[in-house]
TILUM-361298 format. One record per residue: residue in one letter; x, y, z of N, C-alpha, C in turn; residue number from 0. Coordinates in steps of 0.02 Angstrom, whole numbers, plus 32768, in hexadecimal, padded with zeros to 4 digits. Example, Ala and Ser with C-alpha at 12.3 -4.5 7.8 and 13.67 -1.06 7.14 Angstrom:
BEGIN
<residuo: A, n_px: 8294, n_py: 7EE4, n_pz: 8186, ca_px: 8267, ca_py: 7F1F, ca_pz: 8186, c_px: 8294, c_py: 7F5B, c_pz: 8186, num: 0>
<residuo: S, n_px: 8282, n_py: 7F90, n_pz: 8162, ca_px: 82AC, ca_py: 7FCB, ca_pz: 8165, c_px: 8285, c_py: 8002, c_pz: 818A, num: 1>
REM end
This chain:
BEGIN
<residuo: M, n_px: 5F0F, n_py: 57D8, n_pz: B3F1, ca_px: 5F01, ca_py: 579F, ca_pz: B3C7, c_px: 5F05, c_py: 57B2, c_pz: B37C, num: 0>
<residuo: I, n_px: 5F26, n_py: 5787, n_pz: B358, ca_px: 5F2C, ca_py: 5794, ca_pz: B30F, c_px: 5EFC, c_py: 5765, c_pz: B2EA, num: 1>
<residuo: D, n_px: 5ED2, n_py: 5780, n_pz: B2BE, ca_px: 5EA7, ca_py: 5757, ca_pz: B295, c_px: 5ED0, c_py: 574B, c_pz: B256, num: 2>
<residuo: I, n_px: 5EF5, n_py: 5714, n_pz: B259, ca_px: 5F21, ca_py: 56FD, ca_pz: B224, c_px: 5F00, c_py: 56F5, c_pz: B1E0, num: 3>
<residuo: E, n_px: 5EC5, n_py: 56D7, n_pz: B1DF, ca_px: 5E9F, ca_py: 56C9, ca_pz: B1A5, c_px: 5E8A, c_py: 570A, c_pz: B185, num: 4>
<residuo: K, n_px: 5E77, n_py: 573A, n_pz: B1A9, ca_px: 5E65, ca_py: 577C, ca_pz: B18F, c_px: 5EA1, c_py: 57A0, c_pz: B171, num: 5>
<residuo: L, n_px: 5ED6, n_py: 579A, n_pz: B193, ca_px: 5F15, ca_py: 57BC, ca_pz: B17F, c_px: 5F2D, c_py: 5799, c_pz: B13D, num: 6>
<residuo: Q, n_px: 5F27, n_py: 5758, n_pz: B138, ca_px: 5F38, ca_py: 5736, ca_pz: B0FD, c_px: 5F0D, c_py: 5748, c_pz: B0C0, num: 7>
<residuo: T, n_px: 5ECB, n_py: 574D, n_pz: B0CE, ca_px: 5E9B, ca_py: 5761, ca_pz: B096, c_px: 5EAA, c_py: 57A5, c_pz: B07E, num: 8>
<residuo: Q, n_px: 5EBE, n_py: 57D4, n_pz: B0AC, ca_px: 5ECD, ca_py: 5817, ca_pz: B099, c_px: 5F0D, c_py: 581A, c_pz: B071, num: 9>
<residuo: A, n_px: 5F40, n_py: 57EE, n_pz: B081, ca_px: 5F7D, ca_py: 57EE, ca_pz: B058, c_px: 5F6E, c_py: 57D3, c_pz: B011, num: 10>
<residuo: R, n_px: 5F43, n_py: 57A0, n_pz: B00E, ca_px: 5F2F, ca_py: 5786, ca_pz: AFCD, c_px: 5F0C, c_py: 57BC, c_pz: AFA3, num: 11>
<residuo: M, n_px: 5EDE, n_py: 57E0, n_pz: AFC3, ca_px: 5EBE, ca_py: 5815, ca_pz: AFA1, c_px: 5EED, c_py: 584B, c_pz: AF85, num: 12>
<residuo: A, n_px: 5F1D, n_py: 585E, n_pz: AFB2, ca_px: 5F4D, ca_py: 588F, ca_pz: AFA0, c_px: 5F76, c_py: 587D, c_pz: AF64, num: 13>
<residuo: S, n_px: 5F86, n_py: 583E, n_pz: AF5D, ca_px: 5FAD, ca_py: 5825, ca_pz: AF23, c_px: 5F8B, c_py: 5832, c_pz: AEE1, num: 14>
<residuo: G, n_px: 5F4A, n_py: 5836, n_pz: AEE4, ca_px: 5F20, ca_py: 5844, ca_pz: AEA7, c_px: 5F27, c_py: 588A, c_pz: AE8D, num: 15>
<residuo: T, n_px: 5F44, n_py: 58B7, n_pz: AEB3, ca_px: 5F4C, ca_py: 58FB, ca_pz: AE9C, c_px: 5F94, c_py: 590D, c_pz: AE89, num: 16>
<residuo: A, n_px: 5FBD, n_py: 58D7, n_pz: AE89, ca_px: 6005, ca_py: 58E1, ca_pz: AE77, c_px: 600C, c_py: 58FA, c_pz: AE2E, num: 17>
<residuo: Y, n_px: 6041, n_py: 5924, n_pz: AE26, ca_px: 6053, ca_py: 5938, ca_pz: ADE4, c_px: 6096, c_py: 5917, c_pz: ADD3, num: 18>
<residuo: A, n_px: 6091, n_py: 58E0, n_pz: ADAF, ca_px: 60CE, ca_py: 58B7, ca_pz: ADA1, c_px: 60D2, c_py: 58A3, c_pz: AD58, num: 19>
<residuo: P, n_px: 60D0, n_py: 58D7, n_pz: AD27, ca_px: 60D3, ca_py: 58C3, ca_pz: ACE2, c_px: 6113, c_py: 58A9, c_pz: ACC8, num: 20>
<residuo: Y, n_px: 6149, n_py: 58B0, n_pz: ACEE, ca_px: 618A, ca_py: 589A, ca_pz: ACD6, c_px: 619C, c_py: 5855, c_pz: ACEE, num: 21>
<residuo: S, n_px: 6194, n_py: 5849, n_pz: AD32, ca_px: 61A7, ca_py: 580B, ca_pz: AD50, c_px: 616E, c_py: 57D9, c_pz: AD4D, num: 22>
<residuo: K, n_px: 6131, n_py: 57F4, n_pz: AD4B, ca_px: 60F1, ca_py: 57C6, ca_pz: AD51, c_px: 60EF, c_py: 57A6, c_pz: AD95, num: 23>
<residuo: F, n_px: 6111, n_py: 57C4, n_pz: ADC7, ca_px: 6113, ca_py: 57A7, ca_pz: AE0B, c_px: 60F3, c_py: 57D6, c_pz: AE39, num: 24>
<residuo: R, n_px: 60B2, n_py: 57C9, n_pz: AE45, ca_px: 6088, ca_py: 57F3, ca_pz: AE6F, c_px: 6090, c_py: 57E2, c_pz: AEB8, num: 25>
<residuo: V, n_px: 6094, n_py: 5813, n_pz: AEE4, ca_px: 6098, ca_py: 580D, ca_pz: AF2E, c_px: 6068, c_py: 5835, c_pz: AF50, num: 26>
<residuo: G, n_px: 604C, n_py: 581B, n_pz: AF83, ca_px: 601D, ca_py: 5845, ca_pz: AFB0, c_px: 6034, c_py: 583D, c_pz: AFF8, num: 27>
<residuo: A, n_px: 602C, n_py: 5872, n_pz: B01E, ca_px: 603D, ca_py: 5872, ca_pz: B066, c_px: 6000, c_py: 588E, c_pz: B088, num: 28>
<residuo: A, n_px: 5FF3, n_py: 5873, n_pz: B0C5, ca_px: 5FBE, ca_py: 588C, ca_pz: B0F2, c_px: 5FE2, c_py: 589C, c_pz: B136, num: 29>
<residuo: L, n_px: 5FE1, n_py: 58DA, n_pz: B147, ca_px: 6000, ca_py: 58F3, ca_pz: B185, c_px: 5FCA, c_py: 58FD, c_pz: B1BC, num: 30>
<residuo: L, n_px: 5FCC, n_py: 58D6, n_pz: B1EF, ca_px: 5FA1, ca_py: 58DF, ca_pz: B225, c_px: 5FBA, c_py: 5913, c_pz: B257, num: 31>
<residuo: C, n_px: 5F95, n_py: 5944, n_pz: B25F, ca_px: 5FA9, ca_py: 597E, ca_pz: B28D, c_px: 5F8D, c_py: 596E, c_pz: B2D2, num: 32>
<residuo: K, n_px: 5FAD, n_py: 5988, n_pz: B302, ca_px: 5F98, ca_py: 597A, ca_pz: B34D, c_px: 5F50, c_py: 5990, c_pz: B35A, num: 33>
<residuo: D, n_px: 5F37, n_py: 59C2, n_pz: B333, ca_px: 5EF0, ca_py: 59D9, ca_pz: B33C, c_px: 5EBE, c_py: 59AC, c_pz: B318, num: 34>
<residuo: G, n_px: 5ED6, n_py: 5976, n_pz: B2F6, ca_px: 5EAB, ca_py: 5944, ca_pz: B2D2, c_px: 5EA4, c_py: 5953, c_pz: B28C, num: 35>
<residuo: Q, n_px: 5EB8, n_py: 598D, n_pz: B273, ca_px: 5EB5, ca_py: 5998, ca_pz: B22A, c_px: 5EE3, c_py: 596F, c_pz: B204, num: 36>
<residuo: I, n_px: 5ED0, n_py: 5959, n_pz: B1C7, ca_px: 5EFB, ca_py: 5934, ca_pz: B19C, c_px: 5F0C, c_py: 5962, c_pz: B15E, num: 37>
<residuo: I, n_px: 5F4C, n_py: 5971, n_pz: B155, ca_px: 5F64, ca_py: 5998, ca_pz: B11C, c_px: 5F7D, c_py: 596C, c_pz: B0E6, num: 38>
<residuo: H, n_px: 5F66, n_py: 5973, n_pz: B0A9, ca_px: 5F7F, ca_py: 594C, ca_pz: B071, c_px: 5FBA, c_py: 596B, c_pz: B04C, num: 39>
<residuo: G, n_px: 5FE3, n_py: 5943, n_pz: B031, ca_px: 601E, ca_py: 5958, ca_pz: B008, c_px: 6022, c_py: 5926, c_pz: AFCF, num: 40>
<residuo: C, n_px: 6037, n_py: 593E, n_pz: AF95, ca_px: 6047, ca_py: 5913, ca_pz: AF5F, c_px: 608A, c_py: 5929, c_pz: AF3F, num: 41>
<residuo: N, n_px: 60AC, n_py: 58FF, n_pz: AF19, ca_px: 60E3, ca_py: 5912, ca_pz: AEF7, c_px: 60CF, c_py: 593F, c_pz: AEB8, num: 42>
<residuo: V, n_px: 60FC, n_py: 5971, n_pz: AEAE, ca_px: 60F1, ca_py: 59A0, ca_pz: AE77, c_px: 6133, c_py: 59A2, c_pz: AE50, num: 43>
<residuo: E, n_px: 6134, n_py: 5983, n_pz: AE13, ca_px: 616F, ca_py: 5981, ca_pz: ADED, c_px: 6177, c_py: 59BE, c_pz: ADC4, num: 44>
<residuo: N, n_px: 61B7, n_py: 59C8, n_pz: ADAB, ca_px: 61CA, ca_py: 59FD, ca_pz: AD7F, c_px: 61FA, c_py: 59DD, c_pz: AD4E, num: 45>
<residuo: R, n_px: 61FC, n_py: 59F5, n_pz: AD0F, ca_px: 622B, ca_py: 59D6, ca_pz: ACDF, c_px: 6273, c_py: 59DB, c_pz: ACF4, num: 46>
<residuo: S, n_px: 6280, n_py: 5A09, n_pz: AD20, ca_px: 62BF, ca_py: 5A0D, ca_pz: AD43, c_px: 62B7, c_py: 59E9, c_pz: AD84, num: 47>
<residuo: F, n_px: 62C9, n_py: 59A9, n_pz: AD88, ca_px: 62B9, ca_py: 597E, ca_pz: ADC2, c_px: 62CD, c_py: 599C, c_pz: AE05, num: 48>
<residuo: G, n_px: 6300, n_py: 59C4, n_pz: AE07, ca_px: 6318, ca_py: 59E4, ca_pz: AE45, c_px: 62E4, c_py: 5A13, c_pz: AE62, num: 49>
<residuo: L, n_px: 62B7, n_py: 5A28, n_pz: AE3B, ca_px: 6282, ca_py: 5A58, ca_pz: AE4F, c_px: 623F, c_py: 5A30, c_pz: AE65, num: 50>
<residuo: T, n_px: 6243, n_py: 59EF, n_pz: AE62, ca_px: 6209, ca_py: 59C6, ca_pz: AE74, c_px: 6201, c_py: 59C9, c_pz: AEC0, num: 51>
<residuo: N, n_px: 61C3, n_py: 59C5, n_pz: AED8, ca_px: 61B7, ca_py: 59C4, ca_pz: AF1F, c_px: 6193, c_py: 5986, c_pz: AF31, num: 52>
<residuo: C, n_px: 61AB, n_py: 5962, n_pz: AF63, ca_px: 618B, ca_py: 5922, ca_pz: AF7A, c_px: 614D, c_py: 592C, c_pz: AFA0, num: 53>
<residuo: A, n_px: 6124, n_py: 58F9, n_pz: AFA5, ca_px: 60E4, ca_py: 58FA, ca_pz: AFC7, c_px: 60EB, c_py: 590D, c_pz: B00F, num: 54>
<residuo: E, n_px: 611E, n_py: 58F0, n_pz: B031, ca_px: 6128, ca_py: 58FB, ca_pz: B07A, c_px: 6134, c_py: 5945, c_pz: B087, num: 55>
<residuo: R, n_px: 6161, n_py: 5964, n_pz: B063, ca_px: 6173, ca_py: 59A9, ca_pz: B069, c_px: 6136, c_py: 59D2, c_pz: B057, num: 56>
<residuo: S, n_px: 6110, n_py: 59C0, n_pz: B022, ca_px: 60D3, ca_py: 59E5, ca_pz: B00F, c_px: 60A3, c_py: 59EA, c_pz: B04C, num: 57>
<residuo: A, n_px: 6098, n_py: 59B1, n_pz: B06B, ca_px: 6069, ca_py: 59B2, ca_pz: B0A5, c_px: 6084, c_py: 59DC, c_pz: B0DE, num: 58>
<residuo: I, n_px: 60C5, n_py: 59D4, n_pz: B0EE, ca_px: 60E0, ca_py: 59FF, ca_pz: B124, c_px: 60DE, c_py: 5A44, c_pz: B114, num: 59>
<residuo: F, n_px: 60F4, n_py: 5A5A, n_pz: B0D7, ca_px: 60F2, ca_py: 5A9F, ca_pz: B0C7, c_px: 60AA, c_py: 5ABE, c_pz: B0C6, num: 60>
<residuo: T, n_px: 607C, n_py: 5A97, n_pz: B0AF, ca_px: 6036, ca_py: 5AAC, ca_pz: B0B1, c_px: 6021, c_py: 5AB8, c_pz: B0FA, num: 61>
<residuo: A, n_px: 602E, n_py: 5A8A, n_pz: B126, ca_px: 601C, ca_py: 5A93, ca_pz: B16E, c_px: 603E, c_py: 5ACF, c_pz: B189, num: 62>
<residuo: L, n_px: 6080, n_py: 5AD7, n_pz: B17B, ca_px: 609F, ca_py: 5B15, ca_pz: B194, c_px: 6085, c_py: 5B55, c_pz: B17B, num: 63>
<residuo: S, n_px: 6071, n_py: 5B56, n_pz: B13C, ca_px: 6053, ca_py: 5B93, ca_pz: B120, c_px: 600E, c_py: 5BA3, c_pz: B13C, num: 64>
<residuo: M, n_px: 5FF0, n_py: 5B70, n_pz: B15E, ca_px: 5FB0, ca_py: 5B77, ca_pz: B180, c_px: 5FBA, c_py: 5B87, c_pz: B1C8, num: 65>
<residuo: G, n_px: 5FF8, n_py: 5B8C, n_pz: B1DE, ca_px: 6005, ca_py: 5B9C, ca_pz: B223, c_px: 6009, c_py: 5B61, c_pz: B250, num: 66>
<residuo: I, n_px: 6007, n_py: 5B26, n_pz: B234, ca_px: 6008, ca_py: 5AE7, ca_pz: B25D, c_px: 604E, c_py: 5AD1, c_pz: B267, num: 67>
<residuo: R, n_px: 6061, n_py: 5AC2, n_pz: B2A3, ca_px: 60A8, ca_py: 5AB1, ca_pz: B2B0, c_px: 60AF, c_py: 5A6F, c_pz: B2DC, num: 68>
<residuo: D, n_px: 6075, n_py: 5A53, n_pz: B2EF, ca_px: 6078, ca_py: 5A1A, ca_pz: B319, c_px: 605B, c_py: 59DB, c_pz: B2F4, num: 69>
<residuo: F, n_px: 6084, n_py: 59AA, n_pz: B2ED, ca_px: 6074, ca_py: 596F, ca_pz: B2C4, c_px: 6077, c_py: 592D, c_pz: B2EB, num: 70>
<residuo: K, n_px: 604A, n_py: 5900, n_pz: B2D8, ca_px: 6044, ca_py: 58C0, ca_pz: B2FE, c_px: 605A, c_py: 5883, c_pz: B2D5, num: 71>
<residuo: A, n_px: 604E, n_py: 5882, n_pz: B295, ca_px: 6063, ca_py: 5847, ca_pz: B26D, c_px: 605A, c_py: 585A, c_pz: B223, num: 72>
<residuo: M, n_px: 6079, n_py: 582D, n_pz: B1F9, ca_px: 6072, ca_py: 5835, ca_pz: B1AE, c_px: 606D, c_py: 57F2, c_pz: B190, num: 73>
<residuo: A, n_px: 6045, n_py: 57EF, n_pz: B15B, ca_px: 6040, ca_py: 57B2, ca_pz: B130, c_px: 6058, c_py: 57C9, c_pz: B0EB, num: 74>
<residuo: I, n_px: 607D, n_py: 579B, n_pz: B0C6, ca_px: 6098, ca_py: 57A7, ca_pz: B086, c_px: 6087, c_py: 576D, c_pz: B059, num: 75>
<residuo: Y, n_px: 606C, n_py: 577E, n_pz: B01D, ca_px: 6055, ca_py: 5748, ca_pz: AFF0, c_px: 6061, c_py: 575A, c_pz: AFA6, num: 76>
<residuo: S, n_px: 6072, n_py: 5726, n_pz: AF7F, ca_px: 6073, ca_py: 572F, ca_pz: AF35, c_px: 604F, c_py: 56F2, c_pz: AF16, num: 77>
<residuo: P, n_px: 6020, n_py: 5702, n_pz: AEEC, ca_px: 5FFF, ca_py: 56CB, ca_pz: AEC7, c_px: 602B, c_py: 56AB, c_pz: AE93, num: 78>
<residuo: D, n_px: 6067, n_py: 56C9, n_pz: AE88, ca_px: 6094, ca_py: 56B3, ca_pz: AE55, c_px: 60CF, c_py: 568D, c_pz: AE73, num: 79>
<residuo: C, n_px: 60C7, n_py: 5675, n_pz: AEB2, ca_px: 60FF, ca_py: 5651, ca_pz: AED4, c_px: 60E1, c_py: 5613, c_pz: AEFD, num: 80>
<residuo: D, n_px: 60F9, n_py: 55DA, n_pz: AEEF, ca_px: 60E1, ca_py: 55A1, ca_pz: AF17, c_px: 60FA, c_py: 55A1, c_pz: AF5D, num: 81>
<residuo: E, n_px: 613B, n_py: 55BA, n_pz: AF65, ca_px: 6158, ca_py: 55B6, ca_pz: AFA9, c_px: 6142, c_py: 55F5, c_pz: AFD2, num: 82>
<residuo: V, n_px: 6151, n_py: 55F3, n_pz: B013, ca_px: 6146, ca_py: 562E, ca_pz: B03B, c_px: 6175, c_py: 5664, c_pz: B026, num: 83>
<residuo: L, n_px: 615D, n_py: 56A4, n_pz: B02D, ca_px: 6187, ca_py: 56D9, ca_pz: B00E, c_px: 61A0, c_py: 5707, c_pz: B049, num: 84>
<residuo: P, n_px: 61DF, n_py: 5705, n_pz: B058, ca_px: 61FD, ca_py: 5730, ca_pz: B08C, c_px: 620A, c_py: 5775, c_pz: B071, num: 85>
<residuo: P, n_px: 6208, n_py: 57A5, n_pz: B09B, ca_px: 6217, ca_py: 57ED, ca_pz: B083, c_px: 6261, c_py: 57F2, c_pz: B06B, num: 86>
<residuo: C, n_px: 626E, n_py: 581E, n_pz: B03D, ca_px: 62B1, ca_py: 5827, ca_pz: B024, c_px: 62D8, c_py: 584C, c_pz: B05A, num: 87>
<residuo: G, n_px: 631B, n_py: 5852, n_pz: B04E, ca_px: 6344, ca_py: 5876, ca_pz: B07D, c_px: 632F, c_py: 58BD, c_pz: B089, num: 88>
<residuo: A, n_px: 631D, n_py: 58E2, n_pz: B057, ca_px: 6307, ca_py: 5929, ca_pz: B05F, c_px: 62C9, c_py: 592C, c_pz: B08A, num: 89>
<residuo: C, n_px: 629B, n_py: 58FB, n_pz: B07F, ca_px: 625F, ca_py: 58FF, ca_pz: B0A7, c_px: 6269, c_py: 58E9, c_pz: B0EE, num: 90>
<residuo: R, n_px: 6296, n_py: 58BC, n_pz: B0FA, ca_px: 62A9, ca_py: 58A7, ca_pz: B13F, c_px: 62C8, c_py: 58E3, c_pz: B161, num: 91>
<residuo: Q, n_px: 62EF, n_py: 590A, n_pz: B142, ca_px: 630E, ca_py: 5946, ca_pz: B160, c_px: 62D8, c_py: 5979, c_pz: B172, num: 92>
<residuo: V, n_px: 62A6, n_py: 5989, n_pz: B144, ca_px: 6274, ca_py: 59B6, ca_pz: B14E, c_px: 6245, c_py: 599D, c_pz: B189, num: 93>
<residuo: I, n_px: 6234, n_py: 595D, n_pz: B185, ca_px: 620A, ca_py: 5941, ca_pz: B1BB, c_px: 622B, c_py: 594D, c_pz: B1FD, num: 94>
<residuo: S, n_px: 626B, n_py: 593D, n_pz: B200, ca_px: 628E, ca_py: 5940, ca_pz: B241, c_px: 6296, c_py: 5986, c_pz: B25D, num: 95>
<residuo: E, n_px: 628B, n_py: 59B9, n_pz: B233, ca_px: 628C, ca_py: 59FD, ca_pz: B24B, c_px: 624F, c_py: 5A0C, c_pz: B277, num: 96>
<residuo: F, n_px: 621A, n_py: 59E6, n_pz: B272, ca_px: 61DC, ca_py: 59F8, ca_pz: B297, c_px: 61C4, c_py: 59C3, c_pz: B2C4, num: 97>
<residuo: V, n_px: 61E0, n_py: 5986, n_pz: B2C5, ca_px: 61CD, ca_py: 5952, ca_pz: B2F4, c_px: 6209, c_py: 5930, c_pz: B311, num: 98>
<residuo: S, n_px: 61FC, n_py: 5903, n_pz: B341, ca_px: 6234, ca_py: 58DF, ca_pz: B360, c_px: 6238, c_py: 589A, c_pz: B342, num: 99>
<residuo: G, n_px: 6267, n_py: 5875, n_pz: B358, ca_px: 6276, ca_py: 5830, ca_pz: B33F, c_px: 6241, c_py: 57FE, c_pz: B348, num: 100>
<residuo: D, n_px: 6211, n_py: 580C, n_pz: B377, ca_px: 61DB, ca_py: 57DB, ca_pz: B384, c_px: 619E, c_py: 57EA, c_pz: B358, num: 101>
<residuo: F, n_px: 61A4, n_py: 5816, n_pz: B325, ca_px: 616B, ca_py: 5825, ca_pz: B2F9, c_px: 615E, c_py: 57EC, c_pz: B2CC, num: 102>
<residuo: P, n_px: 611F, n_py: 57CF, n_pz: B2CF, ca_px: 610E, ca_py: 5796, ca_pz: B2A6, c_px: 60FF, c_py: 57A8, c_pz: B25C, num: 103>
<residuo: L, n_px: 6120, n_py: 577E, n_pz: B232, ca_px: 6116, ca_py: 577F, ca_pz: B1EA, c_px: 60F6, c_py: 573C, c_pz: B1D3, num: 104>
<residuo: F, n_px: 60BF, n_py: 5742, n_pz: B1B2, ca_px: 609B, ca_py: 5708, ca_pz: B195, c_px: 60AE, c_py: 5702, c_pz: B14C, num: 105>
<residuo: L, n_px: 60D9, n_py: 56D3, n_pz: B13A, ca_px: 60F1, ca_py: 56CC, ca_pz: B0F7, c_px: 60C7, c_py: 5696, c_pz: B0D6, num: 106>
<residuo: M, n_px: 60AE, n_py: 56A8, n_pz: B09E, ca_px: 607A, ca_py: 567F, ca_pz: B081, c_px: 608F, c_py: 5667, c_pz: B038, num: 107>
<residuo: G, n_px: 6085, n_py: 5625, n_pz: B02E, ca_px: 608C, ca_py: 5607, ca_pz: AFED, c_px: 6046, c_py: 55F5, c_pz: AFD5, num: 108>
<residuo: K, n_px: 6043, n_py: 55D4, n_pz: AF9D, ca_px: 5FFF, ca_py: 55C2, ca_pz: AF83, c_px: 5FD9, c_py: 5597, c_pz: AFB2, num: 109>
<residuo: D, n_px: 5FF9, n_py: 5567, n_pz: AFD1, ca_px: 5FD8, ca_py: 5536, ca_pz: B000, c_px: 5FF6, c_py: 5532, c_pz: B044, num: 110>
<residuo: K, n_px: 601E, n_py: 5565, n_pz: B056, ca_px: 603C, ca_py: 555E, ca_pz: B099, c_px: 604A, c_py: 55A5, c_pz: B0B5, num: 111>
<residuo: V, n_px: 604E, n_py: 55A6, n_pz: B0F8, ca_px: 605B, ca_py: 55E3, ca_pz: B11C, c_px: 608E, c_py: 55D3, c_pz: B151, num: 112>
<residuo: E, n_px: 60C0, n_py: 55FD, n_pz: B158, ca_px: 60F2, ca_py: 55F6, ca_pz: B18D, c_px: 60F3, c_py: 5638, c_pz: B1B6, num: 113>
<residuo: K, n_px: 60F8, n_py: 5630, n_pz: B1F4, ca_px: 60FE, ca_py: 5669, ca_pz: B222, c_px: 6148, c_py: 566F, c_pz: B236, num: 114>
<residuo: H, n_px: 6162, n_py: 56A8, n_pz: B228, ca_px: 61A7, ca_py: 56B8, ca_pz: B23E, c_px: 61AB, c_py: 56FA, c_pz: B264, num: 115>
<residuo: L, n_px: 61D7, n_py: 5702, n_pz: B290, ca_px: 61E0, ca_py: 5743, ca_pz: B2B4, c_px: 6216, c_py: 5767, c_pz: B28A, num: 116>
<residuo: L, n_px: 620F, n_py: 57A8, n_pz: B28A, ca_px: 6240, ca_py: 57D2, ca_pz: B265, c_px: 6287, c_py: 57C3, c_pz: B27F, num: 117>
<residuo: G, n_px: 6292, n_py: 57B7, n_pz: B2BE, ca_px: 62D6, ca_py: 57A9, ca_pz: B2D6, c_px: 62F2, c_py: 5768, c_pz: B2BA, num: 118>
<residuo: E, n_px: 62C6, n_py: 5738, n_pz: B2A4, ca_px: 62E0, ca_py: 56FC, ca_pz: B284, c_px: 62FA, c_py: 570B, c_pz: B23D, num: 119>
<residuo: L, n_px: 62D8, n_py: 573A, n_pz: B220, ca_px: 62EA, ca_py: 574A, ca_pz: B1D8, c_px: 6320, c_py: 5782, c_pz: B1D3, num: 120>
<residuo: F, n_px: 6325, n_py: 57A5, n_pz: B20A, ca_px: 6358, ca_py: 57E0, ca_pz: B20C, c_px: 6379, c_py: 57DE, c_pz: B24F, num: 121>
<residuo: P, n_px: 639F, n_py: 57A9, n_pz: B25C, ca_px: 63BB, ca_py: 579A, ca_pz: B2A2, c_px: 63ED, c_py: 57CE, c_pz: B2BD, num: 122>
<residuo: L, n_px: 640D, n_py: 57F3, n_pz: B295, ca_px: 6440, ca_py: 581F, ca_pz: B2AF, c_px: 642B, c_py: 586A, c_pz: B2B0, num: 123>
<residuo: D, n_px: 63EA, n_py: 5874, n_pz: B2BB, ca_px: 63D2, ca_py: 58BA, ca_pz: B2B8, c_px: 63DB, c_py: 58DA, c_pz: B2FD, num: 124>
<residuo: S, n_px: 6418, n_py: 58E6, n_pz: B310, ca_px: 6425, ca_py: 5905, ca_pz: B352, c_px: 6416, c_py: 5952, c_pz: B34F, num: 125>
<residuo: L, n_px: 6411, n_py: 596D, n_pz: B314, ca_px: 6402, ca_py: 59B3, ca_pz: B30C, c_px: 63C0, c_py: 59C5, c_pz: B32E, num: 126>
<residuo: H, n_px: 638E, n_py: 5999, n_pz: B323, ca_px: 634C, ca_py: 59A4, ca_pz: B341, c_px: 6351, c_py: 59AB, c_pz: B38C, num: 127>
<residuo: D, n_px: 6379, n_py: 5982, n_pz: B3AC, ca_px: 6381, ca_py: 5982, ca_pz: B3F3, c_px: 63A8, c_py: 59C4, c_pz: B40A, num: 128>
<residuo: L, n_px: 63CE, n_py: 59DE, n_pz: B3DD, ca_px: 63F5, ca_py: 5A1A, ca_pz: B3EF, c_px: 63CF, c_py: 5A5D, c_pz: B3E3, num: 129>
<residuo: K, n_px: 6397, n_py: 5A59, n_pz: B3C2, ca_px: 6370, ca_py: 5A95, ca_pz: B3B0, c_px: 6365, c_py: 5ABE, c_pz: B3EF, num: 130>
<residuo: G, n_px: 6377, n_py: 5AFB, n_pz: B3EF, ca_px: 636F, ca_py: 5B27, ca_pz: B428, c_px: 63AB, c_py: 5B25, c_pz: B458, num: 131>
<residuo: K, n_px: 63D7, n_py: 5AF9, n_pz: B451, ca_px: 6412, ca_py: 5AF1, ca_pz: B47A, c_px: 6451, c_py: 5B0D, c_pz: B45D, num: 132>
<residuo: I, n_px: 644F, n_py: 5B19, n_pz: B41C, ca_px: 648A, ca_py: 5B34, ca_pz: B3FB, c_px: 648F, c_py: 5B7D, c_pz: B3FB, num: 133>
REM end
């Protein structure tokens, strides 16, 4: 069972630690691990935007550096966006490396939440299904 409200609260909290002096667009992610832990991630900008790291990847990379490899869900939030905020293409690619298409993503706007499965946002991720078969 996923405590969606708790995951959303954690994503909101994570957005408060974002380092976004250039875009002023703060993002927080809360990654629910299968063991129940919630790992936070925030976007960290650099004046060379190509070196910026998104909140979703920050959360995943933190979990991986802690030895955690099994994930259950993720919530993504920005206080600077009215609409729900989907992960960028790079984040979709990284997320797909570690989970399957039925991984739930809770995309949050100021007043709304949408649940999407990774497979809906990244429909042609056949590489995940081929892992170990190539």
